[in-house]
Structure formats: C-alpha cells, structure tokens
N, CA, C and O atoms as CSV, one atom per row, in Angstrom:
chain,resi,resn,atom,element,x,y,z
A,1,MET,N,N,132.365,-0.816,-173.202
A,1,MET,CA,C,131.935,0.556,-173.341
A,1,MET,C,C,132.786,1.440,-172.432
A,1,MET,O,O,133.012,1.113,-171.266
A,2,ALA,N,N,133.248,2.543,-172.968
A,2,ALA,CA,C,134.056,3.479,-172.191
A,2,ALA,C,C,133.213,4.096,-171.074
A,2,ALA,O,O,131.994,4.213,-171.194
A,3,GLN,N,N,133.870,4.484,-170.002
A,3,GLN,CA,C,133.193,5.052,-168.842
A,3,GLN,C,C,132.887,6.544,-169.046
A,3,GLN,O,O,133.682,7.273,-169.640
A,4,ASP,N,N,131.744,6.980,-168.555
A,4,ASP,CA,C,131.378,8.403,-168.505
A,4,ASP,C,C,131.468,9.125,-169.844
A,4,ASP,O,O,131.903,10.276,-169.892
A,5,VAL,N,N,131.067,8.478,-170.918
A,5,VAL,CA,C,131.078,9.109,-172.236
A,5,VAL,C,C,129.797,9.926,-172.373
A,5,VAL,O,O,128.691,9.402,-172.239
A,6,LYS,N,N,129.966,11.218,-172.644
A,6,LYS,CA,C,128.813,12.104,-172.743
A,6,LYS,C,C,128.994,13.066,-173.910
A,6,LYS,O,O,129.861,13.938,-173.855
A,7,PRO,N,N,128.184,12.927,-174.976
A,7,PRO,CA,C,128.274,13.885,-176.074
A,7,PRO,C,C,127.525,15.172,-175.744
A,7,PRO,O,O,126.476,15.150,-175.100
A,8,ARG,N,N,128.085,16.291,-176.198
A,8,ARG,CA,C,127.432,17.593,-176.041
A,8,ARG,C,C,127.465,18.311,-177.385
A,8,ARG,O,O,128.468,18.281,-178.098
A,9,VAL,N,N,126.354,18.954,-177.714
A,9,VAL,CA,C,126.223,19.619,-179.003
A,9,VAL,C,C,125.553,20.972,-178.805
A,9,VAL,O,O,124.617,21.107,-178.017
A,10,LYS,N,N,126.045,21.971,-179.531
A,10,LYS,CA,C,125.429,23.295,-179.508
A,10,LYS,C,C,125.089,23.689,-180.940
A,10,LYS,O,O,125.974,23.851,-181.781
A,11,VAL,N,N,123.777,23.843,-181.206
A,11,VAL,CA,C,123.264,24.233,-182.514
A,11,VAL,C,C,122.280,25.381,-182.278
A,11,VAL,O,O,121.487,25.308,-181.339
A,12,PRO,N,N,122.301,26.440,-183.096
A,12,PRO,CA,C,121.309,27.511,-182.925
A,12,PRO,C,C,119.887,26.955,-183.039
A,12,PRO,O,O,119.650,25.993,-183.769
A,13,LYS,N,N,118.955,27.559,-182.322
A,13,LYS,CA,C,117.564,27.095,-182.359
A,13,LYS,C,C,116.890,27.423,-183.687
A,13,LYS,O,O,115.967,26.725,-184.107
A,14,SER,N,N,117.357,28.497,-184.356
A,14,SER,CA,C,116.760,28.878,-185.637
A,14,SER,C,C,117.781,29.602,-186.508
A,14,SER,O,O,118.800,30.100,-186.030
A,15,ALA,N,N,117.473,29.644,-187.798
A,15,ALA,CA,C,118.312,30.330,-188.782
A,15,ALA,C,C,117.457,30.623,-190.008
A,15,ALA,O,O,116.448,29.957,-190.239
A,16,ALA,N,N,117.857,31.611,-190.786
A,16,ALA,CA,C,117.174,31.886,-192.043
A,16,ALA,C,C,117.622,30.861,-193.083
A,16,ALA,O,O,118.752,30.374,-193.030
A,17,ALA,N,N,116.746,30.536,-194.022
A,17,ALA,CA,C,117.093,29.584,-195.081
A,17,ALA,C,C,118.323,30.086,-195.827
A,17,ALA,O,O,118.375,31.240,-196.252
A,18,GLY,N,N,119.317,29.203,-195.984
A,18,GLY,CA,C,120.547,29.546,-196.688
A,18,GLY,C,C,121.651,30.071,-195.790
A,18,GLY,O,O,122.784,30.243,-196.238
A,19,ASP,N,N,121.337,30.328,-194.530
A,19,ASP,CA,C,122.356,30.808,-193.594
A,19,ASP,C,C,123.340,29.698,-193.232
A,19,ASP,O,O,122.988,28.520,-193.175
A,20,ALA,N,N,124.579,30.110,-192.991
A,20,ALA,CA,C,125.579,29.199,-192.442
A,20,ALA,C,C,125.542,29.361,-190.923
A,20,ALA,O,O,125.623,30.479,-190.414
A,21,VAL,N,N,125.421,28.256,-190.208
A,21,VAL,CA,C,125.390,28.285,-188.751
A,21,VAL,C,C,126.634,27.594,-188.208
A,21,VAL,O,O,127.184,26.691,-188.838
A,22,THR,N,N,127.064,28.030,-187.040
A,22,THR,CA,C,128.208,27.416,-186.374
A,22,THR,C,C,127.713,26.340,-185.435
A,22,THR,O,O,126.820,26.567,-184.619
A,23,ILE,N,N,128.304,25.166,-185.561
A,23,ILE,CA,C,127.952,24.014,-184.734
A,23,ILE,C,C,129.171,23.640,-183.912
A,23,ILE,O,O,130.292,23.611,-184.420
A,24,LYS,N,N,128.944,23.353,-182.635
A,24,LYS,CA,C,130.025,22.951,-181.737
A,24,LYS,C,C,129.670,21.612,-181.104
A,24,LYS,O,O,128.558,21.422,-180.611
A,25,THR,N,N,130.628,20.686,-181.121
A,25,THR,CA,C,130.412,19.381,-180.499
A,25,THR,C,C,131.611,19.007,-179.636
A,25,THR,O,O,132.751,19.364,-179.935
A,26,LEU,N,N,131.330,18.292,-178.577
A,26,LEU,CA,C,132.368,17.791,-177.689
A,26,LEU,C,C,131.873,16.483,-177.110
A,26,LEU,O,O,130.701,16.361,-176.756
A,27,ILE,N,N,132.756,15.506,-177.012
A,27,ILE,CA,C,132.390,14.252,-176.360
A,27,ILE,C,C,133.444,13.938,-175.309
A,27,ILE,O,O,134.641,13.940,-175.595
A,28,ASN,N,N,132.991,13.669,-174.093
A,28,ASN,CA,C,133.903,13.286,-173.009
A,28,ASN,C,C,134.349,11.855,-173.249
A,28,ASN,O,O,133.532,10.934,-173.215
A,29,HIS,N,N,135.631,11.664,-173.490
A,29,HIS,CA,C,136.176,10.335,-173.744
A,29,HIS,C,C,137.679,10.376,-173.480
A,29,HIS,O,O,138.358,11.304,-173.920
A,30,ALA,N,N,138.198,9.391,-172.775
A,30,ALA,CA,C,139.618,9.376,-172.387
A,30,ALA,C,C,140.580,9.238,-173.565
A,30,ALA,O,O,141.715,9.709,-173.486
A,31,MET,N,N,140.148,8.602,-174.659
A,31,MET,CA,C,140.962,8.464,-175.865
A,31,MET,C,C,142.338,7.849,-175.581
A,31,MET,O,O,143.365,8.510,-175.737
A,32,GLU,N,N,142.346,6.608,-175.173
A,32,GLU,CA,C,143.598,5.885,-174.893
A,32,GLU,C,C,144.211,5.416,-176.208
A,32,GLU,O,O,143.551,4.723,-176.983
A,33,SER,N,N,145.466,5.784,-176.469
A,33,SER,CA,C,146.113,5.529,-177.762
A,33,SER,C,C,146.546,4.082,-177.988
A,33,SER,O,O,146.766,3.673,-179.128
A,34,GLY,N,N,146.669,3.306,-176.912
A,34,GLY,CA,C,147.170,1.933,-177.050
A,34,GLY,C,C,148.680,1.854,-177.014
A,34,GLY,O,O,149.244,0.789,-177.266
A,35,GLN,N,N,149.353,2.957,-176.706
A,35,GLN,CA,C,150.817,2.992,-176.681
A,35,GLN,C,C,151.387,3.162,-175.273
A,35,GLN,O,O,152.597,3.057,-175.072
A,36,ARG,N,N,150.511,3.426,-174.299
A,36,ARG,CA,C,150.991,3.602,-172.924
A,36,ARG,C,C,150.909,2.280,-172.160
A,36,ARG,O,O,150.214,1.349,-172.567
A,37,LYS,N,N,151.635,2.225,-171.044
A,37,LYS,CA,C,151.618,1.043,-170.184
A,37,LYS,C,C,151.070,1.417,-168.810
A,37,LYS,O,O,151.212,2.554,-168.359
A,38,ASP,N,N,150.439,0.436,-168.152
A,38,ASP,CA,C,149.945,0.665,-166.800
A,38,ASP,C,C,151.080,0.476,-165.791
A,38,ASP,O,O,152.225,0.255,-166.186
A,39,ALA,N,N,150.778,0.560,-164.504
A,39,ALA,CA,C,151.793,0.477,-163.445
A,39,ALA,C,C,152.528,-0.866,-163.449
A,39,ALA,O,O,153.671,-0.945,-162.997
A,40,ASP,N,N,151.879,-1.928,-163.957
A,40,ASP,CA,C,152.497,-3.252,-164.014
A,40,ASP,C,C,153.271,-3.496,-165.303
A,40,ASP,O,O,153.831,-4.577,-165.485
A,41,GLY,N,N,153.313,-2.517,-166.198
A,41,GLY,CA,C,154.041,-2.655,-167.453
A,41,GLY,C,C,153.223,-3.247,-168.585
A,41,GLY,O,O,153.756,-3.506,-169.664
A,42,ASN,N,N,151.934,-3.466,-168.356
A,42,ASN,CA,C,151.059,-4.006,-169.403
A,42,ASN,C,C,150.557,-2.866,-170.297
A,42,ASN,O,O,150.256,-1.772,-169.820
A,43,ILE,N,N,150.476,-3.144,-171.594
A,43,ILE,CA,C,149.974,-2.135,-172.526
A,43,ILE,C,C,148.489,-1.904,-172.264
A,43,ILE,O,O,147.706,-2.848,-172.160
A,44,ILE,N,N,148.118,-0.625,-172.160
A,44,ILE,CA,C,146.710,-0.256,-172.002
A,44,ILE,C,C,146.083,-0.311,-173.392
A,44,ILE,O,O,146.557,0.366,-174.304
A,45,PRO,N,N,145.021,-1.108,-173.572
A,45,PRO,CA,C,144.435,-1.264,-174.909
A,45,PRO,C,C,143.939,0.063,-175.498
A,45,PRO,O,O,143.468,0.945,-174.780
A,46,ARG,N,N,144.058,0.171,-176.810
A,46,ARG,CA,C,143.563,1.351,-177.519
A,46,ARG,C,C,142.061,1.469,-177.299
A,46,ARG,O,O,141.337,0.475,-177.367
A,47,SER,N,N,141.602,2.672,-177.039
A,47,SER,CA,C,140.177,2.962,-176.893
A,47,SER,C,C,139.955,4.407,-177.301
A,47,SER,O,O,140.128,5.322,-176.495
A,48,ILE,N,N,139.569,4.610,-178.558
A,48,ILE,CA,C,139.337,5.961,-179.051
A,48,ILE,C,C,138.000,6.053,-179.772
A,48,ILE,O,O,137.442,5.048,-180.213
A,49,ILE,N,N,137.502,7.269,-179.882
A,49,ILE,CA,C,136.407,7.550,-180.807
A,49,ILE,C,C,137.092,7.589,-182.167
A,49,ILE,O,O,137.931,8.455,-182.418
A,50,ASN,N,N,136.736,6.653,-183.046
A,50,ASN,CA,C,137.468,6.546,-184.312
A,50,ASN,C,C,136.769,7.208,-185.496
A,50,ASN,O,O,137.343,7.320,-186.579
A,51,ARG,N,N,135.505,7.652,-185.283
A,51,ARG,CA,C,134.786,8.307,-186.380
A,51,ARG,C,C,133.703,9.218,-185.802
A,51,ARG,O,O,133.065,8.892,-184.801
A,52,PHE,N,N,133.512,10.354,-186.451
A,52,PHE,CA,C,132.452,11.293,-186.084
A,52,PHE,C,C,131.728,11.694,-187.350
A,52,PHE,O,O,132.362,12.045,-188.345
A,53,THR,N,N,130.395,11.648,-187.326
A,53,THR,CA,C,129.615,12.070,-188.485
A,53,THR,C,C,128.534,13.064,-188.059
A,53,THR,O,O,128.067,13.057,-186.920
A,54,CYS,N,N,128.158,13.906,-189.000
A,54,CYS,CA,C,127.047,14.836,-188.822
A,54,CYS,C,C,126.199,14.768,-190.083
A,54,CYS,O,O,126.715,14.820,-191.199
A,55,GLU,N,N,124.896,14.650,-189.888
A,55,GLU,CA,C,123.944,14.647,-191.005
A,55,GLU,C,C,122.890,15.715,-190.755
A,55,GLU,O,O,122.565,16.028,-189.609
A,56,PHE,N,N,122.358,16.270,-191.842
A,56,PHE,CA,C,121.227,17.186,-191.745
A,56,PHE,C,C,120.120,16.638,-192.614
A,56,PHE,O,O,120.281,16.520,-193.829
A,57,ASN,N,N,119.005,16.305,-192.010
A,57,ASN,CA,C,117.866,15.697,-192.711
A,57,ASN,C,C,118.303,14.521,-193.588
A,57,ASN,O,O,117.828,14.364,-194.712
A,58,GLY,N,N,119.209,13.705,-193.064
A,58,GLY,CA,C,119.658,12.505,-193.761
A,58,GLY,C,C,120.799,12.710,-194.736
A,58,GLY,O,O,121.323,11.734,-195.273
A,59,GLU,N,N,121.205,13.956,-194.985
A,59,GLU,CA,C,122.308,14.255,-195.900
A,59,GLU,C,C,123.591,14.472,-195.104
A,59,GLU,O,O,123.584,15.152,-194.078
A,60,SER,N,N,124.687,13.893,-195.578
A,60,SER,CA,C,125.966,14.016,-194.889
A,60,SER,C,C,126.475,15.460,-194.920
A,60,SER,O,O,126.500,16.103,-195.970
A,61,VAL,N,N,126.879,15.954,-193.749
A,61,VAL,CA,C,127.473,17.283,-193.617
A,61,VAL,C,C,128.965,17.150,-193.347
A,61,VAL,O,O,129.774,17.902,-193.890
A,62,LEU,N,N,129.327,16.174,-192.494
A,62,LEU,CA,C,130.712,16.003,-192.070
A,62,LEU,C,C,130.933,14.541,-191.718
A,62,LEU,O,O,130.081,13.908,-191.094
A,63,ASP,N,N,132.087,14.004,-192.124
A,63,ASP,CA,C,132.451,12.617,-191.797
A,63,ASP,C,C,133.958,12.614,-191.541
A,63,ASP,O,O,134.755,12.807,-192.459
A,64,VAL,N,N,134.337,12.393,-190.279
A,64,VAL,CA,C,135.738,12.507,-189.869
A,64,VAL,C,C,136.231,11.170,-189.324
A,64,VAL,O,O,135.595,10.570,-188.457
A,65,LYS,N,N,137.365,10.713,-189.837
A,65,LYS,CA,C,138.031,9.520,-189.299
A,65,LYS,C,C,139.111,10.001,-188.336
A,65,LYS,O,O,139.930,10.849,-188.692
A,66,MET,N,N,139.116,9.460,-187.116
A,66,MET,CA,C,140.090,9.888,-186.111
A,66,MET,C,C,141.110,8.789,-185.856
A,66,MET,O,O,140.798,7.601,-185.937
A,67,GLU,N,N,142.312,9.198,-185.554
A,67,GLU,CA,C,143.427,8.297,-185.284
A,67,GLU,C,C,143.856,8.447,-183.821
A,67,GLU,O,O,143.403,9.368,-183.142
A,68,PRO,N,N,144.730,7.549,-183.321
A,68,PRO,CA,C,145.119,7.597,-181.907
A,68,PRO,C,C,145.723,8.918,-181.431
A,68,PRO,O,O,145.713,9.179,-180.228
A,69,ALA,N,N,146.237,9.746,-182.305
A,69,ALA,CA,C,146.850,11.001,-181.879
A,69,ALA,C,C,145.826,12.078,-181.516
A,69,ALA,O,O,146.205,13.149,-181.042
A,70,ILE,N,N,144.549,11.814,-181.728
A,70,ILE,CA,C,143.508,12.803,-181.386
A,70,ILE,C,C,143.479,13.016,-179.875
A,70,ILE,O,O,143.735,12.088,-179.108
A,71,SER,N,N,143.174,14.217,-179.457
A,71,SER,CA,C,143.216,14.535,-178.028
A,71,SER,C,C,142.045,13.928,-177.257
A,71,SER,O,O,141.043,13.500,-177.830
A,72,THR,N,N,142.210,13.909,-175.953
A,72,THR,CA,C,141.131,13.523,-175.054
A,72,THR,C,C,139.969,14.491,-175.253
A,72,THR,O,O,140.183,15.671,-175.531
A,73,ASN,N,N,138.748,13.998,-175.114
A,73,ASN,CA,C,137.537,14.816,-175.241
A,73,ASN,C,C,137.496,15.590,-176.566
A,73,ASN,O,O,137.533,16.820,-176.560
A,74,PRO,N,N,137.419,14.883,-177.695
A,74,PRO,CA,C,137.466,15.543,-179.009
A,74,PRO,C,C,136.381,16.610,-179.177
A,74,PRO,O,O,135.206,16.382,-178.889
A,75,TYR,N,N,136.811,17.775,-179.649
A,75,TYR,CA,C,135.948,18.934,-179.867
A,75,TYR,C,C,135.991,19.290,-181.349
A,75,TYR,O,O,137.062,19.378,-181.949
A,76,PHE,N,N,134.819,19.492,-181.926
A,76,PHE,CA,C,134.737,19.948,-183.310
A,76,PHE,C,C,133.863,21.187,-183.366
A,76,PHE,O,O,132.813,21.255,-182.726
A,77,GLU,N,N,134.311,22.164,-184.141
A,77,GLU,CA,C,133.514,23.353,-184.434
A,77,GLU,C,C,133.545,23.522,-185.942
A,77,GLU,O,O,134.617,23.566,-186.546
A,78,PHE,N,N,132.372,23.618,-186.551
A,78,PHE,CA,C,132.296,23.739,-188.002
A,78,PHE,C,C,131.035,24.498,-188.385
A,78,PHE,O,O,130.142,24.692,-187.561
A,79,GLU,N,N,130.968,24.927,-189.649
A,79,GLU,CA,C,129.797,25.617,-190.158
A,79,GLU,C,C,129.038,24.711,-191.114
A,79,GLU,O,O,129.624,23.897,-191.827
A,80,ALA,N,N,127.718,24.872,-191.111
A,80,ALA,CA,C,126.858,24.127,-192.029
A,80,ALA,C,C,125.785,25.077,-192.547
A,80,ALA,O,O,125.257,25.893,-191.792
A,81,THR,N,N,125.466,24.972,-193.819
A,81,THR,CA,C,124.407,25.781,-194.410
A,81,THR,C,C,123.072,25.093,-194.166
A,81,THR,O,O,122.929,23.886,-194.363
A,82,VAL,N,N,122.099,25.887,-193.732
A,82,VAL,CA,C,120.776,25.357,-193.409
A,82,VAL,C,C,119.804,25.757,-194.520
A,82,VAL,O,O,119.381,26.912,-194.567
A,83,PRO,N,N,119.437,24.829,-195.421
A,83,PRO,CA,C,118.532,25.181,-196.508
A,83,PRO,C,C,117.061,25.189,-196.099
A,83,PRO,O,O,116.224,25.792,-196.772
A,84,GLU,N,N,116.755,24.517,-194.995
A,84,GLU,CA,C,115.366,24.355,-194.557
A,84,GLU,C,C,115.363,23.970,-193.077
A,84,GLU,O,O,116.409,23.668,-192.502
A,85,ALA,N,N,114.181,23.986,-192.472
A,85,ALA,CA,C,114.072,23.509,-191.097
A,85,ALA,C,C,114.363,22.015,-191.088
A,85,ALA,O,O,114.089,21.315,-192.063
A,86,GLY,N,N,114.914,21.535,-189.994
A,86,GLY,CA,C,115.201,20.109,-189.947
A,86,GLY,C,C,115.943,19.713,-188.697
A,86,GLY,O,O,115.880,20.375,-187.661
A,87,GLU,N,N,116.662,18.591,-188.833
A,87,GLU,CA,C,117.350,18.032,-187.675
A,87,GLU,C,C,118.772,17.621,-188.035
A,87,GLU,O,O,119.016,16.946,-189.035
A,88,PHE,N,N,119.695,18.049,-187.189
A,88,PHE,CA,C,121.075,17.590,-187.284
A,88,PHE,C,C,121.197,16.331,-186.436
A,88,PHE,O,O,120.695,16.275,-185.314
A,89,LYS,N,N,121.867,15.327,-186.982
A,89,LYS,CA,C,122.128,14.094,-186.241
A,89,LYS,C,C,123.643,13.917,-186.150
A,89,LYS,O,O,124.342,13.945,-187.163
A,90,PHE,N,N,124.138,13.737,-184.938
A,90,PHE,CA,C,125.560,13.595,-184.672
A,90,PHE,C,C,125.819,12.191,-184.153
A,90,PHE,O,O,125.093,11.699,-183.288
A,91,THR,N,N,126.861,11.542,-184.683
A,91,THR,CA,C,127.165,10.167,-184.279
A,91,THR,C,C,128.659,10.017,-184.059
A,91,THR,O,O,129.466,10.420,-184.897
A,92,TRP,N,N,129.019,9.433,-182.923
A,92,TRP,CA,C,130.406,9.123,-182.579
A,92,TRP,C,C,130.535,7.609,-182.498
A,92,TRP,O,O,129.696,6.949,-181.884
A,93,TYR,N,N,131.578,7.052,-183.111
A,93,TYR,CA,C,131.810,5.604,-183.137
A,93,TYR,C,C,133.052,5.286,-182.307
A,93,TYR,O,O,134.121,5.854,-182.532
A,94,ASP,N,N,132.904,4.373,-181.346
A,94,ASP,CA,C,133.974,3.998,-180.426
A,94,ASP,C,C,134.635,2.704,-180.896
A,94,ASP,O,O,133.993,1.861,-181.521
A,95,ASP,N,N,135.932,2.556,-180.588
A,95,ASP,CA,C,136.657,1.321,-180.923
A,95,ASP,C,C,135.974,0.064,-180.391
A,95,ASP,O,O,136.037,-0.993,-181.018
A,96,ASP,N,N,135.325,0.178,-179.237
A,96,ASP,CA,C,134.719,-1.009,-178.624
A,96,ASP,C,C,133.361,-1.360,-179.232
A,96,ASP,O,O,132.682,-2.265,-178.749
A,97,GLY,N,N,132.964,-0.652,-180.285
A,97,GLY,CA,C,131.699,-0.931,-180.956
A,97,GLY,C,C,130.547,-0.064,-180.477
A,97,GLY,O,O,129.465,-0.094,-181.064
A,98,SER,N,N,130.761,0.700,-179.429
A,98,SER,CA,C,129.708,1.593,-178.932
A,98,SER,C,C,129.472,2.725,-179.923
A,98,SER,O,O,130.393,3.191,-180.594
A,99,VAL,N,N,128.225,3.154,-179.997
A,99,VAL,CA,C,127.847,4.278,-180.849
A,99,VAL,C,C,127.082,5.266,-179.968
A,99,VAL,O,O,126.144,4.891,-179.264
A,100,TYR,N,N,127.493,6.524,-180.019
A,100,TYR,CA,C,126.861,7.574,-179.230
A,100,TYR,C,C,126.207,8.549,-180.189
A,100,TYR,O,O,126.836,9.000,-181.146
A,101,GLU,N,N,124.946,8.878,-179.939
A,101,GLU,CA,C,124.204,9.749,-180.848
A,101,GLU,C,C,123.557,10.910,-180.101
A,101,GLU,O,O,123.213,10.813,-178.923
A,102,GLU,N,N,123.409,11.989,-180.821
A,102,GLU,CA,C,122.726,13.171,-180.318
A,102,GLU,C,C,122.046,13.816,-181.516
A,102,GLU,O,O,122.584,13.779,-182.622
A,103,ALA,N,N,120.884,14.403,-181.317
A,103,ALA,CA,C,120.168,15.080,-182.397
A,103,ALA,C,C,119.682,16.436,-181.909
A,103,ALA,O,O,119.282,16.584,-180.754
A,104,LYS,N,N,119.720,17.424,-182.797
A,104,LYS,CA,C,119.259,18.770,-182.480
A,104,LYS,C,C,118.456,19.310,-183.659
A,104,LYS,O,O,118.893,19.234,-184.807
A,105,LYS,N,N,117.276,19.855,-183.362
A,105,LYS,CA,C,116.435,20.450,-184.405
A,105,LYS,C,C,116.772,21.922,-184.568
A,105,LYS,O,O,117.223,22.590,-183.637
A,106,ILE,N,N,116.536,22.409,-185.796
A,106,ILE,CA,C,116.703,23.831,-186.082
A,106,ILE,C,C,115.499,24.285,-186.901
A,106,ILE,O,O,115.083,23.616,-187.847
A,107,ALA,N,N,114.953,25.426,-186.521
A,107,ALA,CA,C,113.775,25.980,-187.191
A,107,ALA,C,C,114.197,27.140,-188.090
A,107,ALA,O,O,115.293,27.683,-187.946
A,108,LEU,N,N,113.316,27.513,-189.017
A,108,LEU,CA,C,113.569,28.681,-189.874
A,108,LEU,C,C,113.029,29.923,-189.203
A,108,LEU,O,O,111.993,29.895,-188.538
A,109,LYS,N,N,113.761,31.029,-189.394
A,109,LYS,CA,C,113.310,32.330,-188.852
A,109,LYS,C,C,112.245,32.918,-189.732
A,109,LYS,O,O,111.740,34.004,-189.447
C-alpha cells in the first residue's frame, strides 16, 4: 500500500433536479512511473493509481484508465447532472491492489 494516500472530494451539498454540478477530486499519491532509478541504480517499481471511477446512485458517471505519464496527486474536475437526491461514490484503484473510496451525498433544493 502506498504511503499517505488521501482522497479528497468536493461536491455541492444540494442542487435542483436536472442541474449540472461541478465535482472536484484529488488524491495524494506519489505516482511512480517505474522508469526512474534509486541512488543505487535499481529501478523504482511502478506504483500509480491506474483507474478512477465515479458513480451516482449506482450508475456510472466517469471511468478513467490512467497510465504512468499521469502526474503526481491526480486531480479531476468534471460536471455531472443530478436527476435526484443521492450519493456519489468515488473509487481509486492502485497498482498494488489497494482501493481507496470516498462517498458524498447531495440533496435536492
């Protein structure tokens, strides 16, 4: 498991039905590409968040596959239409098999 991995998510607390809301996510992760060497000349193993998903009430909103060229601490900002009150579920998948999750509820105005 990577050290000090912390997902952060910003979702509005409420929205009118049918509104598009802006969602912001960031996860602290070193994102080692597997192409660098340490001080002894040994290759540092690849360790990246390789997939990010977002669901709303069980329906897929976003599914992103990431490659080694992605930056440290991947940040995503996107819009999603909110048809009803519910819960967004965010999931990050790590190369080492770790899964990091965060959930945020949104109410109707």
